[in-house]
Backbone bond lengths (Angstrom), bond angles and torsions (degrees), N, CA, C in turn:
res aa  C-N    CA-C-N  psi(-1)  N-CA   C-N-CA  omega(-1)  CA-C   N-CA-C  phi
1 M - - - 1.475 - - 1.504 113.05 -
2 R 1.382 110.45 -31.35 1.535 114.74 -172.18 1.567 105.87 -60.14
3 F 1.299 113.48 -46.38 1.514 122.32 -179.77 1.578 111.04 -47.76
4 F 1.260 113.12 -50.18 1.505 125.71 -177.17 1.541 105.16 -60.40
5 E 1.368 110.73 -56.47 1.514 112.45 176.37 1.528 121.11 -55.24
6 D 1.318 113.25 -35.05 1.477 114.34 -179.09 1.631 104.37 -70.81
7 L 1.318 113.76 -36.68 1.601 111.67 -179.98 1.544 108.40 -61.52
8 V 1.250 118.25 -41.66 1.544 119.15 -174.48 1.530 107.25 -67.79
9 H 1.396 113.58 -48.46 1.453 115.30 -176.01 1.584 114.90 -66.21
10 N 1.417 112.54 -19.76 1.526 117.56 178.16 1.508 113.20 -100.11
11 R 1.333 113.29 14.90 1.510 123.86 170.58 1.609 107.87 69.08
12 A 1.340 117.79 30.24 1.427 121.56 -178.11 1.402 111.44 -100.40
13 F 1.417 115.88 54.21 1.439 124.16 -175.52 1.511 118.99 -53.41
14 D 1.337 113.13 -44.38 1.418 115.15 -179.78 1.593 111.36 -65.77
15 E 1.244 116.56 -37.69 1.375 122.87 -179.16 1.542 108.00 -72.87
16 A 1.335 121.03 -34.63 1.487 121.73 171.71 1.486 114.11 -63.13
17 E 1.436 115.14 -37.66 1.408 118.88 177.27 1.529 110.27 -67.79
18 E 1.338 120.05 -37.69 1.463 121.20 -178.32 1.584 107.41 -66.28
19 Y 1.373 114.63 -39.23 1.405 115.04 178.29 1.632 115.51 -64.32
20 V 1.339 109.99 -34.67 1.584 114.65 177.68 1.631 107.96 -70.24
21 D 1.382 113.48 -32.48 1.491 117.29 179.24 1.560 108.09 -61.98
22 G 1.268 123.40 -18.71 1.534 124.03 -178.92 1.544 104.89 -74.04
23 F 1.289 121.52 -22.01 1.402 122.96 -174.75 1.540 117.27 -109.88
24 T 1.343 118.56 -26.81 1.376 125.33 -170.86 1.619 109.24 -159.81
25 D 1.288 108.04 175.22 1.564 113.21 174.97 1.453 105.18 -127.24
26 L 1.334 115.64 165.42 1.500 124.42 -174.85 1.644 112.83 -52.82
27 H 1.366 113.22 -40.29 1.443 118.23 -171.55 1.605 113.17 -101.07
28 E 1.267 117.53 15.92 1.493 126.40 -173.61 1.625 107.44 -62.03
29 N 1.371 108.48 -54.63 1.514 115.39 -178.62 1.523 104.61 -162.27
30 S 1.331 117.03 172.88 1.455 121.44 -174.86 1.513 114.76 -62.27
31 F 1.370 115.51 -32.52 1.450 118.96 177.72 1.449 113.38 -68.39
32 S 1.404 114.99 -43.97 1.453 116.27 172.76 1.512 114.68 -60.09
33 T 1.252 120.85 -39.39 1.409 127.58 177.48 1.515 110.37 -58.52
34 K 1.255 118.47 -44.95 1.379 127.64 -174.93 1.563 110.91 -66.05
35 I 1.369 112.58 -38.86 1.566 118.36 -179.78 1.408 104.21 -65.97
36 Y 1.314 122.08 -50.92 1.489 122.03 -177.92 1.576 110.10 -54.67
37 F 1.426 110.79 -49.98 1.382 115.10 -177.47 1.656 113.95 -57.23
38 K 1.243 115.07 -41.73 1.435 120.48 -179.01 1.584 111.71 -63.43
39 L 1.395 111.10 -39.43 1.424 114.19 177.55 1.538 109.42 -65.41
40 R 1.171 113.26 -49.11 1.575 117.20 -175.58 1.539 109.54 -64.24
41 K 1.265 117.37 -43.28 1.448 123.41 176.05 1.467 111.55 -55.42
42 Q 1.291 121.37 -45.67 1.457 125.82 -179.11 1.413 108.61 -67.69
43 K 1.349 119.80 -40.95 1.456 124.04 -178.35 1.495 107.34 -66.36
44 F 1.283 117.87 -41.61 1.528 121.76 179.21 1.511 110.81 -58.58
45 L 1.317 114.24 -52.94 1.496 123.24 -179.12 1.468 113.85 -56.71
46 E 1.369 114.71 -41.80 1.448 115.48 -178.41 1.561 108.57 -78.31
47 T 1.303 121.65 -21.22 1.434 122.88 172.78 1.477 114.01 -66.74
48 L 1.398 110.02 -38.98 1.509 121.27 178.79 1.478 106.59 -69.39
49 E 1.395 119.82 -42.62 1.446 119.52 179.44 1.486 114.05 -62.22
50 D 1.351 119.92 -24.95 1.436 129.36 -173.29 1.602 99.75 -86.80
51 G 1.214 125.10 -1.52 1.485 128.29 -175.71 1.438 115.33 64.50
52 E 1.405 121.10 30.27 1.391 124.98 178.13 1.478 109.45 -103.43
53 R 1.354 114.48 71.32 1.488 120.11 176.60 1.500 117.68 -60.97
54 C 1.178 117.78 -41.05 1.512 120.38 175.10 1.506 109.23 -56.49
55 R 1.259 110.70 -54.24 1.616 110.22 177.33 1.565 114.77 -60.00
56 A 1.320 118.29 -35.90 1.391 122.88 179.73 1.550 106.90 -65.49
57 L 1.311 119.44 -45.81 1.453 123.94 175.99 1.560 111.35 -57.06
58 T 1.143 116.07 -39.14 1.653 121.19 179.92 1.614 104.18 -71.88
59 M 1.337 120.87 -41.10 1.347 113.62 172.46 1.379 117.29 -67.09
60 L 1.307 117.91 -39.80 1.518 116.49 170.40 1.526 117.97 -57.11
61 M 1.272 117.96 -37.54 1.401 119.20 176.53 1.570 116.59 -74.53
62 Q 1.284 114.94 -33.82 1.524 119.89 -179.18 1.599 111.72 -96.97
63 E 1.253 118.97 -39.45 1.507 115.79 -168.37 1.510 109.96 -98.86
64 F 1.322 121.23 -23.84 1.507 123.20 -177.21 1.440 114.10 -89.03
65 R 1.290 119.61 -14.70 1.415 124.25 -178.78 1.519 117.39 -64.44
66 D 1.455 110.95 -23.85 1.417 122.20 179.42 1.641 108.86 -68.03
67 F 1.390 115.66 -21.64 1.466 117.68 -179.07 1.527 111.52 -99.15
68 A 1.342 118.39 -1.94 1.540 117.96 177.93 1.439 116.14 -55.90
69 P 1.381 124.61 -36.92 1.409 125.47 169.27 1.452 115.20 -55.15
70 Y 1.233 124.55 -29.85 1.370 129.87 -173.52 1.582 114.79 -87.33
71 N 1.476 108.34 -36.77 1.327 116.82 -174.57 1.553 108.64 -150.48
72 R 1.323 117.05 95.49 1.502 123.59 -178.53 1.492 114.17 -53.57
73 S 1.284 115.28 -43.67 1.459 115.78 -174.22 1.618 114.98 -83.78
74 L 1.251 115.92 -1.71 1.508 117.54 175.40 1.434 117.53 -52.63
75 C 1.304 116.54 -50.98 1.532 120.24 -177.26 1.447 108.16 -59.30
76 G 1.259 119.79 -45.33 1.450 125.99 179.25 1.478 114.65 -61.82
77 E 1.180 113.73 -41.08 1.652 117.97 176.12 1.505 109.54 -71.16
78 A 1.292 119.57 -36.61 1.474 120.18 176.29 1.435 112.27 -70.86
79 A 1.296 118.41 -39.29 1.466 120.66 172.53 1.409 117.92 -58.54
80 A 1.312 116.98 -35.40 1.391 125.06 179.33 1.580 109.81 -59.30
81 L 1.328 112.53 -37.18 1.415 124.52 179.82 1.544 113.28 -61.23
82 L 1.175 113.57 -26.25 1.555 124.73 -176.31 1.613 104.41 -74.22
83 T 1.360 116.12 -21.53 1.481 113.99 -176.25 1.546 112.69 -95.83
84 V 1.323 118.57 -5.51 1.593 116.63 -174.56 1.539 102.64 -104.49
85 D 1.298 109.11 148.81 1.448 120.46 172.47 1.566 118.49 -59.14
86 D 1.288 110.73 -39.46 1.572 118.48 179.49 1.477 110.22 -139.35
87 F 1.426 110.94 103.26 1.514 113.27 -176.28 1.411 113.24 -64.91
88 R 1.317 122.56 -10.34 1.490 124.14 172.93 1.537 112.83 -63.82
89 T 1.272 118.86 -9.18 1.462 120.66 -173.53 1.476 105.31 -85.86
90 H 1.322 120.31 -15.24 1.477 127.68 177.86 1.542 103.84 -69.74
91 Q 1.397 116.83 129.91 1.416 124.31 -173.80 1.548 112.89 -54.24
92 V 1.190 117.83 -36.06 1.563 124.23 -174.40 1.549 109.02 -80.39
93 L 1.348 119.47 -17.86 1.387 120.19 -178.90 1.584 115.40 -108.52
94 T 1.256 113.02 19.44 1.523 113.94 -178.07 1.567 114.56 -65.39
95 S 1.324 113.16 -15.35 1.377 121.83 -174.33 1.614 108.60 -79.31
96 H 1.291 113.55 -6.40 1.500 117.56 -172.61 1.537 109.51 -98.21
97 R 1.262 119.49 31.16 1.462 128.90 -174.96 1.609 104.92 -61.43
98 E 1.258 113.82 -51.35 1.453 116.75 -175.43 1.607 110.20 -116.03
99 I 1.284 117.54 124.34 1.515 120.96 -173.31 1.501 115.23 -53.35
100 N 1.362 116.24 -42.62 1.554 119.65 -178.93 1.467 105.97 -62.09
101 E 1.379 119.07 -46.38 1.458 123.17 -176.99 1.484 109.10 -64.77
102 A 1.215 118.01 -39.86 1.637 117.56 178.57 1.484 104.23 -67.82
103 R 1.226 125.85 -42.42 1.543 119.79 179.67 1.546 110.69 -64.90
104 R 1.301 118.50 -38.15 1.487 120.45 177.20 1.539 109.54 -60.72
105 L 1.308 115.05 -46.21 1.454 120.95 179.28 1.536 110.64 -59.40
106 A 1.345 116.13 -49.30 1.452 119.05 177.03 1.558 114.49 -60.33
107 M 1.270 112.87 -39.48 1.512 120.24 176.60 1.542 109.51 -63.62
108 N 1.283 116.40 -42.69 1.541 119.16 -179.23 1.586 104.18 -63.14
109 E 1.254 122.47 -45.04 1.382 117.92 -178.69 1.551 111.98 -69.16
110 N 1.196 118.23 -40.71 1.557 119.15 173.75 1.587 112.39 -61.62
111 R 1.254 118.48 -39.33 1.476 122.49 169.19 1.523 113.87 -50.11
112 R 1.425 110.02 -51.53 1.440 112.21 -177.29 1.496 111.17 -67.85
113 C 1.344 123.90 -28.77 1.373 129.29 -178.97 1.558 106.49 -70.17
114 I 1.403 114.77 -44.38 1.470 117.09 -179.83 1.441 110.94 -62.13
115 Q 1.355 114.72 -47.80 1.555 119.34 -179.61 1.504 111.65 -55.15
116 M 1.305 119.56 -37.42 1.438 125.84 -175.26 1.443 114.86 -86.76
117 N 1.328 114.18 -16.08 1.553 120.95 -179.17 1.556 111.88 -80.15
118 P 1.287 117.25 117.36 1.385 118.97 -176.08 1.602 112.66 -62.74
119 V 1.295 117.94 -23.24 1.397 123.77 -177.07 1.641 111.34 -66.31
120 F 1.302 110.37 -27.24 1.528 118.48 176.19 1.467 116.99 -90.28
121 H 1.227 120.03 -10.11 1.441 123.19 -174.44 1.685 110.65 -55.59
122 G 1.330 107.46 122.99 1.452 111.39 -179.10 1.476 119.12 75.37
123 K 1.368 120.01 0.37 1.465 123.40 -173.50 1.508 109.68 -97.72
124 L 1.253 117.30 -32.84 1.546 117.77 -171.93 1.622 110.80 -106.47
125 Q 1.233 118.92 12.80 1.384 118.89 177.03 1.525 111.40 -88.91
126 P 1.474 114.44 133.38 1.451 112.07 -178.76 1.534 115.45 -61.65
127 L 1.335 113.31 149.01 1.450 117.32 178.07 1.576 116.35 -60.48
128 N 1.222 115.74 140.34 1.512 120.31 175.37 1.534 106.01 -88.40
129 I 1.308 114.07 103.94 1.498 119.74 -171.94 1.511 107.64 -57.50
130 E 1.307 120.64 -44.46 1.440 121.98 -175.37 1.551 113.33 -62.13
131 S 1.376 117.39 -47.23 1.454 118.91 175.89 1.450 112.22 -67.33
132 T 1.394 120.86 -33.92 1.471 120.63 175.72 1.479 112.30 -65.82
133 L 1.279 118.57 -39.10 1.497 123.71 -176.50 1.559 105.60 -71.66
134 Q 1.336 118.32 -40.51 1.454 123.53 176.77 1.537 110.17 -60.41
135 G 1.247 115.70 -44.00 1.354 120.32 -176.81 1.545 110.72 -64.66
136 A 1.387 118.39 -41.85 1.464 127.01 177.66 1.591 107.57 -59.63
137 I 1.305 113.24 -48.60 1.416 115.52 -174.21 1.579 109.63 -67.21
138 M 1.338 117.14 -38.53 1.558 118.06 173.77 1.398 110.84 -62.59
139 Y 1.304 125.46 -41.65 1.386 130.05 -175.06 1.612 107.03 -66.95
140 G 1.270 110.47 -39.79 1.630 117.03 176.23 1.396 110.44 -59.48
141 N 1.340 117.02 -50.54 1.434 126.13 -175.58 1.526 110.50 -64.75
142 S 1.297 118.05 -32.97 1.452 118.14 -177.66 1.468 116.27 -79.19
143 E 1.325 114.19 -10.10 1.517 118.76 170.35 1.539 113.13 -85.94
144 N 1.379 115.10 -8.02 1.549 115.00 178.67 1.462 109.86 -89.17
């Protein structure tokens, strides 16, 4: 999980999505969908913050259409953000005052979705060196 968190905190959203692709896909279950959505939403908002409206529009047309079946008004709401000077004035996005705090909040939501997602159960836990070593020793002894 630490690797994934580092990707998000370092604004490597495409790489974070590729990492998640190794475990699940966008439509596997609602938790997976929400993880992808949170990554793309944060990427979109940071692109807007950088003043790259053309790139944000491209993202909206290409990356957010996957979520249209789940929320028909999503693309319209996101498109409205392209027309304002500061997206933080939108009542739902007031928590995005400071970018690192926004990333931390997005990561907290993703962490919760990962923990609740059955696809990830047992896959992102660090290996217990002691039990791994013990298993290797037992395996080696069984061959003798």
